[in-house]
N, C-alpha and C positions, 0 to 999 in steps of 0.2 A: 602467410603460415605461421600455424603457432608453432609455439616453440611450449618445451615440455613444464616448466612453469604453469602457462598460462593454461594448456588443455589440463594439468593436472586442476588447476582452482578453479574452472569451468566445474569438471568432474566433482571435486570435493562439496560443488554448493550445488550442485544436482543430490548428492548422495543425502546432503545435510536438510535439504528442502523433502524430499522426498520419506524419508524415514521421522520428520516432522508430522507428515500427512500421517505415516502408519501407525507412528508412534498416540496422535491424538484419534484417528480408528480405534484403535486398540481401546484405549482405556475412556471411551464416550461409547462402545457399541454394543452394549445392555444396558444403559442408561436411559432412560428416559429423563428431557429436560422440560423444566418447565418454561412457560411466556418468556420472564427477562431473561435465564439464558438462552432461551433458542432466541431471543433478539439480538445479545452480545454475541454469538454465532453468529449471526448475519450479518453484523455490521463488523465485526476482525477483520476482513481482507482488505476493507477501504482503510482503516486502522493500518496498519500494517503496509502496506501503499504510502500512507503518511510518513509513519517513519521512514520508510527510505529515502523519498526525497526529500521531508524537511530539511537537514542536510544542507542542499544543495540550495533550498529557496531561501534561507535561512539567512544565506552568506552571499545572496544576492540581494536585488535594489529593493524598493519598500514595495514596489507593483508586486514581487514573488513574497514576501510577506502578507500583502494583503490576500494574495491567490492563493497563500495551503490555510489563511482562517475560512476560507472561503470552501476551499477544500472539503476541511476538516470538516463543518460544516453539512454539510454533503456529502461526506461518507456516515453522518450518522442518521440519512435518509434515504441514500442510495443507494444499489449492488456496486462493482467494483467496475463494471465500464459506466457507470454514469457517475461516476467519484474521478473515473479519469477522464473523461470528455469534461466535467464540469474543472478539473484541477488546468487543464489544456485550454484550454476557453477564456477562463478567466486571468490565467496566465498570462496570454496573449492581451486580452484586454486591457487587463488594469499597465501594460510596460507598455501599451501601445497611446492607449491615455493621461500613462506619467511621464512619456519621453519627452 
């Protein structure tokens, strides 16, 4: 069962996520992006994903750090799903190889 602080945290996180999307949409709705800006916007979700998982990876094993580097490189080329899959597979692989 959820207590009030946990529920408030979840709802607050959802609200902040929603507001960042709305504000981004409002700021960019009438803008034409050049190719470099479009590329940056396409890799932003992968970079955000890395920013979220980086602290956990950096407090882990050397396999986690190597997986983080591979995941960062994948985020430059792949979409969010591809980046997540590369991150999971590389973390499993490196930690298995280095165990």
